[in-house]
N, CA, C, O and CB atoms as a CASP TS submission, in Angstrom:
PFRMAT TS
TARGET T0000
AUTHOR 0000-0000-0000
METHOD Language model
MODEL 1
PARENT N/A
ATOM      1  N   MET     1       3.717   5.534 -11.306  1.00  0.00           N
ATOM      2  CA  MET     1       2.404   5.020 -11.004  1.00  0.00           C
ATOM      3  C   MET     1       1.534   6.172 -10.489  1.00  0.00           C
ATOM      4  O   MET     1       1.972   6.976  -9.666  1.00  0.00           O
ATOM      5  CB  MET     1       2.485   3.864  -9.968  1.00  0.00           C
ATOM      6  N   ILE     2       0.343   6.234 -10.968  1.00  0.00           N
ATOM      7  CA  ILE     2      -0.608   7.241 -10.510  1.00  0.00           C
ATOM      8  C   ILE     2      -1.767   6.517  -9.838  1.00  0.00           C
ATOM      9  O   ILE     2      -2.426   5.671 -10.442  1.00  0.00           O
ATOM     10  CB  ILE     2      -1.110   8.142 -11.693  1.00  0.00           C
ATOM     11  N   LYS     3      -2.000   6.867  -8.576  1.00  0.00           N
ATOM     12  CA  LYS     3      -3.067   6.243  -7.798  1.00  0.00           C
ATOM     13  C   LYS     3      -4.177   7.269  -7.572  1.00  0.00           C
ATOM     14  O   LYS     3      -3.922   8.368  -7.078  1.00  0.00           O
ATOM     15  CB  LYS     3      -2.526   5.698  -6.437  1.00  0.00           C
ATOM     16  N   ILE     4      -5.394   6.911  -7.930  1.00  0.00           N
ATOM     17  CA  ILE     4      -6.542   7.792  -7.732  1.00  0.00           C
ATOM     18  C   ILE     4      -6.908   7.790  -6.257  1.00  0.00           C
ATOM     19  O   ILE     4      -7.143   6.734  -5.670  1.00  0.00           O
ATOM     20  CB  ILE     4      -7.754   7.348  -8.606  1.00  0.00           C
ATOM     21  N   LEU     5      -6.956   8.984  -5.656  1.00  0.00           N
ATOM     22  CA  LEU     5      -7.340   9.120  -4.257  1.00  0.00           C
ATOM     23  C   LEU     5      -8.802   9.526  -4.107  1.00  0.00           C
ATOM     24  O   LEU     5      -9.482   9.091  -3.178  1.00  0.00           O
ATOM     25  CB  LEU     5      -6.449  10.135  -3.567  1.00  0.00           C
ATOM     26  N   SER     6      -9.282  10.361  -5.025  1.00  0.00           N
ATOM     27  CA  SER     6     -10.675  10.814  -5.037  1.00  0.00           C
ATOM     28  C   SER     6     -10.994  11.284  -6.441  1.00  0.00           C
ATOM     29  O   SER     6     -10.160  11.172  -7.340  1.00  0.00           O
ATOM     30  CB  SER     6     -10.925  11.956  -3.987  1.00  0.00           C
ATOM     31  N   ASP     7     -12.185  11.805  -6.637  1.00  0.00           N
ATOM     32  CA  ASP     7     -12.565  12.327  -7.953  1.00  0.00           C
ATOM     33  C   ASP     7     -11.682  13.495  -8.384  1.00  0.00           C
ATOM     34  O   ASP     7     -11.531  13.748  -9.579  1.00  0.00           O
ATOM     35  CB  ASP     7     -14.024  12.765  -7.941  1.00  0.00           C
ATOM     36  N   ASN     8     -11.095  14.211  -7.419  1.00  0.00           N
ATOM     37  CA  ASN     8     -10.317  15.408  -7.729  1.00  0.00           C
ATOM     38  C   ASN     8      -8.842  15.312  -7.363  1.00  0.00           C
ATOM     39  O   ASN     8      -8.130  16.312  -7.459  1.00  0.00           O
ATOM     40  CB  ASN     8     -10.909  16.571  -7.031  1.00  0.00           C
ATOM     41  N   SER     9      -8.354  14.129  -6.942  1.00  0.00           N
ATOM     42  CA  SER     9      -6.950  14.060  -6.547  1.00  0.00           C
ATOM     43  C   SER     9      -6.311  12.712  -6.882  1.00  0.00           C
ATOM     44  O   SER     9      -6.959  11.666  -6.889  1.00  0.00           O
ATOM     45  CB  SER     9      -6.822  14.328  -5.064  1.00  0.00           C
ATOM     46  N   VAL    10      -5.006  12.791  -7.159  1.00  0.00           N
ATOM     47  CA  VAL    10      -4.215  11.589  -7.453  1.00  0.00           C
ATOM     48  C   VAL    10      -2.875  11.694  -6.724  1.00  0.00           C
ATOM     49  O   VAL    10      -2.409  12.789  -6.411  1.00  0.00           O
ATOM     50  CB  VAL    10      -3.998  11.415  -9.000  1.00  0.00           C
ATOM     51  N   LYS    11      -2.270  10.542  -6.462  1.00  0.00           N
ATOM     52  CA  LYS    11      -0.929  10.481  -5.888  1.00  0.00           C
ATOM     53  C   LYS    11       0.000   9.962  -6.967  1.00  0.00           C
ATOM     54  O   LYS    11      -0.307   8.980  -7.643  1.00  0.00           O
ATOM     55  CB  LYS    11      -0.883   9.573  -4.606  1.00  0.00           C
ATOM     56  N   ILE    12       1.145  10.629  -7.129  1.00  0.00           N
ATOM     57  CA  ILE    12       2.120  10.255  -8.151  1.00  0.00           C
ATOM     58  C   ILE    12       3.300   9.594  -7.442  1.00  0.00           C
ATOM     59  O   ILE    12       4.005  10.249  -6.675  1.00  0.00           O
ATOM     60  CB  ILE    12       2.583  11.505  -8.997  1.00  0.00           C
ATOM     61  N   CYS    13       3.523   8.294  -7.695  1.00  0.00           N
ATOM     62  CA  CYS    13       4.596   7.555  -7.035  1.00  0.00           C
ATOM     63  C   CYS    13       5.486   6.870  -8.057  1.00  0.00           C
ATOM     64  O   CYS    13       5.043   6.458  -9.129  1.00  0.00           O
ATOM     65  CB  CYS    13       4.020   6.525  -6.061  1.00  0.00           C
ATOM     66  N   CYS    14       6.761   6.760  -7.687  1.00  0.00           N
ATOM     67  CA  CYS    14       7.702   6.064  -8.555  1.00  0.00           C
ATOM     68  C   CYS    14       8.388   4.935  -7.788  1.00  0.00           C
ATOM     69  O   CYS    14       9.470   4.499  -8.181  1.00  0.00           O
ATOM     70  CB  CYS    14       8.748   7.046  -9.123  1.00  0.00           C
ATOM     71  N   GLY    15       7.783   4.454  -6.707  1.00  0.00           N
ATOM     72  CA  GLY    15       8.322   3.339  -5.955  1.00  0.00           C
ATOM     73  C   GLY    15       9.306   3.731  -4.871  1.00  0.00           C
ATOM     74  O   GLY    15       9.863   2.864  -4.198  1.00  0.00           O
ATOM     75  N   ARG    16       9.528   5.015  -4.693  1.00  0.00           N
ATOM     76  CA  ARG    16      10.429   5.502  -3.643  1.00  0.00           C
ATOM     77  C   ARG    16       9.696   6.552  -2.829  1.00  0.00           C
ATOM     78  O   ARG    16       8.490   6.743  -2.979  1.00  0.00           O
ATOM     79  CB  ARG    16      11.747   6.087  -4.247  1.00  0.00           C
ATOM     80  N   GLN    17      10.441   7.233  -1.964  1.00  0.00           N
ATOM     81  CA  GLN    17       9.856   8.328  -1.206  1.00  0.00           C
ATOM     82  C   GLN    17       9.564   9.492  -2.133  1.00  0.00           C
ATOM     83  O   GLN    17      10.088   9.560  -3.245  1.00  0.00           O
ATOM     84  CB  GLN    17      10.788   8.766  -0.063  1.00  0.00           C
ATOM     85  N   GLY    18       8.743  10.388  -1.680  1.00  0.00           N
ATOM     86  CA  GLY    18       8.450  11.583  -2.465  1.00  0.00           C
ATOM     87  C   GLY    18       7.308  11.385  -3.424  1.00  0.00           C
ATOM     88  O   GLY    18       7.474  11.513  -4.638  1.00  0.00           O
ATOM     89  N   CYS    19       6.155  11.076  -2.888  1.00  0.00           N
ATOM     90  CA  CYS    19       4.964  10.863  -3.715  1.00  0.00           C
ATOM     91  C   CYS    19       4.027  12.061  -3.552  1.00  0.00           C
ATOM     92  O   CYS    19       3.239  12.103  -2.607  1.00  0.00           O
ATOM     93  CB  CYS    19       4.237   9.529  -3.327  1.00  0.00           C
ATOM     94  N   PRO    20       4.107  13.028  -4.457  1.00  0.00           N
ATOM     95  CA  PRO    20       3.236  14.197  -4.338  1.00  0.00           C
ATOM     96  C   PRO    20       1.782  13.863  -4.651  1.00  0.00           C
ATOM     97  O   PRO    20       1.481  12.923  -5.387  1.00  0.00           O
ATOM     98  CB  PRO    20       3.718  15.302  -5.260  1.00  0.00           C
ATOM     99  N   VAL    21       0.903  14.654  -4.074  1.00  0.00           N
ATOM    100  CA  VAL    21      -0.531  14.552  -4.353  1.00  0.00           C
ATOM    101  C   VAL    21      -0.916  15.773  -5.177  1.00  0.00           C
ATOM    102  O   VAL    21      -0.566  16.900  -4.829  1.00  0.00           O
ATOM    103  CB  VAL    21      -1.385  14.460  -3.023  1.00  0.00           C
ATOM    104  N   VAL    22      -1.636  15.544  -6.265  1.00  0.00           N
ATOM    105  CA  VAL    22      -2.129  16.617  -7.123  1.00  0.00           C
ATOM    106  C   VAL    22      -3.642  16.648  -6.984  1.00  0.00           C
ATOM    107  O   VAL    22      -4.320  15.642  -7.193  1.00  0.00           O
ATOM    108  CB  VAL    22      -1.694  16.413  -8.622  1.00  0.00           C
ATOM    109  N   GLU    23      -4.163  17.816  -6.630  1.00  0.00           N
ATOM    110  CA  GLU    23      -5.600  17.968  -6.409  1.00  0.00           C
ATOM    111  C   GLU    23      -6.144  19.111  -7.252  1.00  0.00           C
ATOM    112  O   GLU    23      -5.577  20.203  -7.270  1.00  0.00           O
ATOM    113  CB  GLU    23      -5.902  18.213  -4.918  1.00  0.00           C
ATOM    114  N   LYS    24      -7.238  18.857  -7.948  1.00  0.00           N
ATOM    115  CA  LYS    24      -7.891  19.895  -8.745  1.00  0.00           C
ATOM    116  C   LYS    24      -8.700  20.791  -7.823  1.00  0.00           C
ATOM    117  O   LYS    24      -9.561  20.323  -7.078  1.00  0.00           O
ATOM    118  CB  LYS    24      -8.798  19.272  -9.844  1.00  0.00           C
ATOM    119  N   ILE    25      -8.412  22.095  -7.882  1.00  0.00           N
ATOM    120  CA  ILE    25      -9.140  23.065  -7.070  1.00  0.00           C
ATOM    121  C   ILE    25     -10.355  23.582  -7.838  1.00  0.00           C
ATOM    122  O   ILE    25     -11.471  23.613  -7.318  1.00  0.00           O
ATOM    123  CB  ILE    25      -8.217  24.238  -6.660  1.00  0.00           C
ATOM    124  N   ASP    26     -10.118  23.982  -9.075  1.00  0.00           N
ATOM    125  CA  ASP    26     -11.185  24.416  -9.974  1.00  0.00           C
ATOM    126  C   ASP    26     -10.718  24.135 -11.397  1.00  0.00           C
ATOM    127  O   ASP    26      -9.698  23.472 -11.584  1.00  0.00           O
ATOM    128  CB  ASP    26     -11.536  25.944  -9.772  1.00  0.00           C
ATOM    129  N   ASP    27     -11.430  24.615 -12.394  1.00  0.00           N
ATOM    130  CA  ASP    27     -11.087  24.298 -13.777  1.00  0.00           C
ATOM    131  C   ASP    27      -9.705  24.795 -14.197  1.00  0.00           C
ATOM    132  O   ASP    27      -9.123  24.257 -15.139  1.00  0.00           O
ATOM    133  CB  ASP    27     -12.117  24.879 -14.692  1.00  0.00           C
ATOM    134  N   ASP    28      -9.174  25.800 -13.525  1.00  0.00           N
ATOM    135  CA  ASP    28      -7.904  26.398 -13.934  1.00  0.00           C
ATOM    136  C   ASP    28      -6.761  26.253 -12.937  1.00  0.00           C
ATOM    137  O   ASP    28      -5.637  26.640 -13.256  1.00  0.00           O
ATOM    138  CB  ASP    28      -8.114  27.827 -14.201  1.00  0.00           C
ATOM    139  N   HIS    29      -7.001  25.706 -11.732  1.00  0.00           N
ATOM    140  CA  HIS    29      -5.970  25.657 -10.689  1.00  0.00           C
ATOM    141  C   HIS    29      -5.868  24.279 -10.034  1.00  0.00           C
ATOM    142  O   HIS    29      -6.866  23.595  -9.809  1.00  0.00           O
ATOM    143  CB  HIS    29      -6.258  26.706  -9.625  1.00  0.00           C
ATOM    144  N   TYR    30      -4.622  23.901  -9.738  1.00  0.00           N
ATOM    145  CA  TYR    30      -4.333  22.632  -9.082  1.00  0.00           C
ATOM    146  C   TYR    30      -3.414  22.872  -7.897  1.00  0.00           C
ATOM    147  O   TYR    30      -2.571  23.768  -7.928  1.00  0.00           O
ATOM    148  CB  TYR    30      -3.700  21.630 -10.070  1.00  0.00           C
ATOM    149  N   GLN    31      -3.577  22.068  -6.851  1.00  0.00           N
ATOM    150  CA  GLN    31      -2.708  22.149  -5.687  1.00  0.00           C
ATOM    151  C   GLN    31      -1.815  20.919  -5.656  1.00  0.00           C
ATOM    152  O   GLN    31      -2.290  19.797  -5.831  1.00  0.00           O
ATOM    153  CB  GLN    31      -3.533  22.269  -4.377  1.00  0.00           C
ATOM    154  N   ILE    32      -0.516  21.129  -5.434  1.00  0.00           N
ATOM    155  CA  ILE    32       0.433  20.031  -5.323  1.00  0.00           C
ATOM    156  C   ILE    32       0.936  20.016  -3.888  1.00  0.00           C
ATOM    157  O   ILE    32       1.401  21.036  -3.380  1.00  0.00           O
ATOM    158  CB  ILE    32       1.617  20.177  -6.350  1.00  0.00           C
ATOM    159  N   THR    33       0.845  18.865  -3.234  1.00  0.00           N
ATOM    160  CA  THR    33       1.300  18.702  -1.858  1.00  0.00           C
ATOM    161  C   THR    33       2.404  17.663  -1.824  1.00  0.00           C
ATOM    162  O   THR    33       2.227  16.552  -2.323  1.00  0.00           O
ATOM    163  CB  THR    33       0.132  18.295  -0.923  1.00  0.00           C
ATOM    164  N   ASP    34       3.559  18.018  -1.232  1.00  0.00           N
ATOM    165  CA  ASP    34       4.659  17.064  -1.137  1.00  0.00           C
ATOM    166  C   ASP    34       4.571  16.269   0.165  1.00  0.00           C
ATOM    167  O   ASP    34       3.650  16.466   0.957  1.00  0.00           O
ATOM    168  CB  ASP    34       6.011  17.790  -1.229  1.00  0.00           C
ATOM    169  N   ASP    35       5.537  15.367   0.381  1.00  0.00           N
ATOM    170  CA  ASP    35       5.536  14.504   1.563  1.00  0.00           C
ATOM    171  C   ASP    35       5.631  15.268   2.880  1.00  0.00           C
ATOM    172  O   ASP    35       5.181  14.779   3.916  1.00  0.00           O
ATOM    173  CB  ASP    35       6.671  13.533   1.475  1.00  0.00           C
ATOM    174  N   ASP    36       6.215  16.461   2.844  1.00  0.00           N
ATOM    175  CA  ASP    36       6.376  17.252   4.053  1.00  0.00           C
ATOM    176  C   ASP    36       5.178  18.149   4.326  1.00  0.00           C
ATOM    177  O   ASP    36       5.175  18.896   5.304  1.00  0.00           O
ATOM    178  CB  ASP    36       7.621  18.085   3.956  1.00  0.00           C
ATOM    179  N   GLY    37       4.161  18.083   3.473  1.00  0.00           N
ATOM    180  CA  GLY    37       2.974  18.905   3.649  1.00  0.00           C
ATOM    181  C   GLY    37       3.069  20.276   3.007  1.00  0.00           C
ATOM    182  O   GLY    37       2.148  21.083   3.131  1.00  0.00           O
ATOM    183  N   ASN    38       4.182  20.553   2.318  1.00  0.00           N
ATOM    184  CA  ASN    38       4.308  21.820   1.601  1.00  0.00           C
ATOM    185  C   ASN    38       3.351  21.821   0.420  1.00  0.00           C
ATOM    186  O   ASN    38       3.191  20.807  -0.260  1.00  0.00           O
ATOM    187  CB  ASN    38       5.769  22.054   1.125  1.00  0.00           C
ATOM    188  N   LYS    39       2.718  22.955   0.178  1.00  0.00           N
ATOM    189  CA  LYS    39       1.719  23.047  -0.882  1.00  0.00           C
ATOM    190  C   LYS    39       2.004  24.220  -1.801  1.00  0.00           C
ATOM    191  O   LYS    39       2.448  25.282  -1.365  1.00  0.00           O
ATOM    192  CB  LYS    39       0.322  23.175  -0.289  1.00  0.00           C
ATOM    193  N   ILE    40       1.740  24.008  -3.076  1.00  0.00           N
ATOM    194  CA  ILE    40       1.760  25.097  -4.046  1.00  0.00           C
ATOM    195  C   ILE    40       0.508  24.994  -4.898  1.00  0.00           C
ATOM    196  O   ILE    40      -0.044  23.910  -5.088  1.00  0.00           O
ATOM    197  CB  ILE    40       3.046  25.053  -4.929  1.00  0.00           C
ATOM    198  N   ILE    41       0.075  26.117  -5.400  1.00  0.00           N
ATOM    199  CA  ILE    41      -1.057  26.152  -6.319  1.00  0.00           C
ATOM    200  C   ILE    41      -0.535  26.643  -7.654  1.00  0.00           C
ATOM    201  O   ILE    41       0.125  27.679  -7.732  1.00  0.00           O
ATOM    202  CB  ILE    41      -2.219  27.067  -5.785  1.00  0.00           C
ATOM    203  N   VAL    42      -0.836  25.891  -8.706  1.00  0.00           N
ATOM    204  CA  VAL    42      -0.384  26.242 -10.049  1.00  0.00           C
ATOM    205  C   VAL    42      -1.568  26.252 -11.002  1.00  0.00           C
ATOM    206  O   VAL    42      -2.592  25.611 -10.765  1.00  0.00           O
ATOM    207  CB  VAL    42       0.701  25.257 -10.541  1.00  0.00           C
ATOM    208  N   LYS    43      -1.399  26.992 -12.081  1.00  0.00           N
ATOM    209  CA  LYS    43      -2.409  27.001 -13.127  1.00  0.00           C
ATOM    210  C   LYS    43      -2.322  25.701 -13.917  1.00  0.00           C
ATOM    211  O   LYS    43      -1.271  25.062 -13.970  1.00  0.00           O
ATOM    212  CB  LYS    43      -2.233  28.227 -14.058  1.00  0.00           C
ATOM    213  N   LYS    44      -3.423  25.324 -14.520  1.00  0.00           N
ATOM    214  CA  LYS    44      -3.500  24.089 -15.287  1.00  0.00           C
ATOM    215  C   LYS    44      -2.433  24.035 -16.378  1.00  0.00           C
ATOM    216  O   LYS    44      -1.778  23.007 -16.549  1.00  0.00           O
ATOM    217  CB  LYS    44      -4.882  23.943 -15.903  1.00  0.00           C
ATOM    218  N   GLU    45      -2.250  25.128 -17.115  1.00  0.00           N
ATOM    219  CA  GLU    45      -1.274  25.120 -18.204  1.00  0.00           C
ATOM    220  C   GLU    45       0.156  24.994 -17.675  1.00  0.00           C
ATOM    221  O   GLU    45       1.013  24.413 -18.341  1.00  0.00           O
ATOM    222  CB  GLU    45      -1.410  26.390 -19.044  1.00  0.00           C
ATOM    223  N   GLU    46       0.420  25.537 -16.480  1.00  0.00           N
ATOM    224  CA  GLU    46       1.745  25.394 -15.871  1.00  0.00           C
ATOM    225  C   GLU    46       1.998  23.941 -15.466  1.00  0.00           C
ATOM    226  O   GLU    46       3.092  23.415 -15.665  1.00  0.00           O
ATOM    227  CB  GLU    46       1.879  26.322 -14.642  1.00  0.00           C
ATOM    228  N   LEU    47       0.994  23.312 -14.908  1.00  0.00           N
ATOM    229  CA  LEU    47       1.123  21.917 -14.495  1.00  0.00           C
ATOM    230  C   LEU    47       1.386  21.021 -15.698  1.00  0.00           C
ATOM    231  O   LEU    47       2.186  20.090 -15.612  1.00  0.00           O
ATOM    232  CB  LEU    47      -0.141  21.456 -13.758  1.00  0.00           C
ATOM    233  N   LYS    48       0.727  21.291 -16.810  1.00  0.00           N
ATOM    234  CA  LYS    48       0.931  20.500 -18.023  1.00  0.00           C
ATOM    235  C   LYS    48       2.355  20.625 -18.549  1.00  0.00           C
ATOM    236  O   LYS    48       2.866  19.697 -19.176  1.00  0.00           O
ATOM    237  CB  LYS    48      -0.055  20.928 -19.099  1.00  0.00           C
ATOM    238  N   LEU    49       3.006  21.768 -18.300  1.00  0.00           N
ATOM    239  CA  LEU    49       4.362  22.003 -18.799  1.00  0.00           C
ATOM    240  C   LEU    49       5.460  21.423 -17.904  1.00  0.00           C
ATOM    241  O   LEU    49       6.621  21.406 -18.311  1.00  0.00           O
ATOM    242  CB  LEU    49       4.586  23.476 -18.957  1.00  0.00           C
ATOM    243  N   MET    50       5.134  20.951 -16.713  1.00  0.00           N
ATOM    244  CA  MET    50       6.157  20.485 -15.774  1.00  0.00           C
ATOM    245  C   MET    50       6.944  19.287 -16.285  1.00  0.00           C
ATOM    246  O   MET    50       8.151  19.209 -16.058  1.00  0.00           O
ATOM    247  CB  MET    50       5.518  20.133 -14.464  1.00  0.00           C
ATOM    248  N   GLY    51       6.305  18.368 -16.956  1.00  0.00           N
ATOM    249  CA  GLY    51       7.034  17.237 -17.538  1.00  0.00           C
ATOM    250  C   GLY    51       8.036  17.699 -18.576  1.00  0.00           C
ATOM    251  O   GLY    51       9.155  17.189 -18.635  1.00  0.00           O
ATOM    252  N   ASP    52       7.641  18.665 -19.396  1.00  0.00           N
ATOM    253  CA  ASP    52       8.550  19.232 -20.398  1.00  0.00           C
ATOM    254  C   ASP    52       9.711  19.959 -19.718  1.00  0.00           C
ATOM    255  O   ASP    52      10.834  19.941 -20.221  1.00  0.00           O
ATOM    256  CB  ASP    52       7.789  20.199 -21.337  1.00  0.00           C
ATOM    257  N   ALA    53       9.444  20.594 -18.584  1.00  0.00           N
ATOM    258  CA  ALA    53      10.502  21.299 -17.859  1.00  0.00           C
ATOM    259  C   ALA    53      11.571  20.318 -17.380  1.00  0.00           C
ATOM    260  O   ALA    53      12.764  20.597 -17.496  1.00  0.00           O
ATOM    261  CB  ALA    53       9.913  22.073 -16.663  1.00  0.00           C
ATOM    262  N   VAL    54      11.157  19.186 -16.848  1.00  0.00           N
ATOM    263  CA  VAL    54      12.112  18.174 -16.390  1.00  0.00           C
ATOM    264  C   VAL    54      12.929  17.648 -17.558  1.00  0.00           C
ATOM    265  O   VAL    54      14.144  17.485 -17.442  1.00  0.00           O
ATOM    266  CB  VAL    54      11.382  17.015 -15.687  1.00  0.00           C
ATOM    267  N   THR    55      12.283  17.384 -18.670  1.00  0.00           N
ATOM    268  CA  THR    55      12.984  16.901 -19.859  1.00  0.00           C
ATOM    269  C   THR    55      14.016  17.922 -20.333  1.00  0.00           C
ATOM    270  O   THR    55      15.131  17.554 -20.705  1.00  0.00           O
ATOM    271  CB  THR    55      11.983  16.596 -20.987  1.00  0.00           C
ATOM    272  N   THR    56      13.648  19.199 -20.318  1.00  0.00           N
ATOM    273  CA  THR    56      14.553  20.256 -20.753  1.00  0.00           C
ATOM    274  C   THR    56      15.738  20.390 -19.797  1.00  0.00           C
ATOM    275  O   THR    56      16.878  20.502 -20.247  1.00  0.00           O
ATOM    276  CB  THR    56      13.804  21.588 -20.859  1.00  0.00           C
ATOM    277  N   ILE    57      15.491  20.380 -18.500  1.00  0.00           N
ATOM    278  CA  ILE    57      16.560  20.494 -17.503  1.00  0.00           C
ATOM    279  C   ILE    57      17.533  19.334 -17.618  1.00  0.00           C
ATOM    280  O   ILE    57      18.742  19.520 -17.486  1.00  0.00           O
ATOM    281  CB  ILE    57      15.975  20.551 -16.088  1.00  0.00           C
ATOM    282  N   ASP    58      17.016  18.146 -17.861  1.00  0.00           N
ATOM    283  CA  ASP    58      17.865  16.957 -17.985  1.00  0.00           C
ATOM    284  C   ASP    58      18.629  16.921 -19.301  1.00  0.00           C
ATOM    285  O   ASP    58      19.432  16.015 -19.522  1.00  0.00           O
ATOM    286  CB  ASP    58      17.024  15.705 -17.856  1.00  0.00           C
ATOM    287  N   GLY    59      18.392  17.898 -20.183  1.00  0.00           N
ATOM    288  CA  GLY    59      19.122  17.987 -21.430  1.00  0.00           C
ATOM    289  C   GLY    59      18.604  17.074 -22.516  1.00  0.00           C
ATOM    290  O   GLY    59      19.269  16.886 -23.534  1.00  0.00           O
ATOM    291  N   ASP    60      17.432  16.505 -22.321  1.00  0.00           N
ATOM    292  CA  ASP    60      16.867  15.581 -23.305  1.00  0.00           C
ATOM    293  C   ASP    60      16.101  16.286 -24.404  1.00  0.00           C
ATOM    294  O   ASP    60      15.666  15.646 -25.361  1.00  0.00           O
ATOM    295  CB  ASP    60      15.963  14.596 -22.626  1.00  0.00           C
ATOM    296  N   ASP    61      15.928  17.592 -24.285  1.00  0.00           N
ATOM    297  CA  ASP    61      15.107  18.313 -25.256  1.00  0.00           C
ATOM    298  C   ASP    61      15.499  19.788 -25.208  1.00  0.00           C
ATOM    299  O   ASP    61      16.143  20.237 -24.259  1.00  0.00           O
ATOM    300  CB  ASP    61      13.573  18.123 -24.964  1.00  0.00           C
ATOM    301  N   GLN    62      15.117  20.515 -26.210  1.00  0.00           N
ATOM    302  CA  GLN    62      15.363  21.949 -26.237  1.00  0.00           C
ATOM    303  C   GLN    62      14.093  22.687 -25.869  1.00  0.00           C
ATOM    304  O   GLN    62      12.988  22.170 -26.039  1.00  0.00           O
ATOM    305  CB  GLN    62      15.871  22.398 -27.619  1.00  0.00           C
ATOM    306  N   LEU    63      14.258  23.899 -25.364  1.00  0.00           N
ATOM    307  CA  LEU    63      13.105  24.725 -25.043  1.00  0.00           C
ATOM    308  C   LEU    63      12.322  25.021 -26.325  1.00  0.00           C
ATOM    309  O   LEU    63      12.910  25.350 -27.355  1.00  0.00           O
ATOM    310  CB  LEU    63      13.546  26.042 -24.347  1.00  0.00           C
ATOM    311  N   ILE    64      11.021  24.904 -26.256  1.00  0.00           N
ATOM    312  CA  ILE    64      10.175  25.169 -27.405  1.00  0.00           C
ATOM    313  C   ILE    64       9.907  26.667 -27.546  1.00  0.00           C
ATOM    314  O   ILE    64       9.873  27.195 -28.657  1.00  0.00           O
ATOM    315  CB  ILE    64       8.858  24.399 -27.285  1.00  0.00           C
ATOM    316  N   CYS    65       9.718  27.345 -26.416  1.00  0.00           N
ATOM    317  CA  CYS    65       9.340  28.763 -26.441  1.00  0.00           C
ATOM    318  C   CYS    65      10.403  29.644 -25.799  1.00  0.00           C
ATOM    319  O   CYS    65      10.048  30.652 -25.187  1.00  0.00           O
ATOM    320  CB  CYS    65       8.007  28.966 -25.730  1.00  0.00           C
ATOM    321  N   GLY    66      11.642  29.329 -25.902  1.00  0.00           N
ATOM    322  CA  GLY    66      12.552  30.250 -25.273  1.00  0.00           C
ATOM    323  C   GLY    66      13.939  29.820 -25.259  1.00  0.00           C
ATOM    324  O   GLY    66      14.801  30.533 -24.745  1.00  0.00           O
TER
END
């Protein structure tokens, strides 16, 4: 479930603990904040690839570029 928090941020929840907040900083950068307040800033293209990374790690798919 994705809940809109503001024009630039959403919370990603799956019904359990660990609902990160994703916030757009500018056109190319996003900030991800976890439940403990830890923050990382990633590029837009990196954020788009994170779902594919989970799929690859779980063995459901092969790496496309490597």
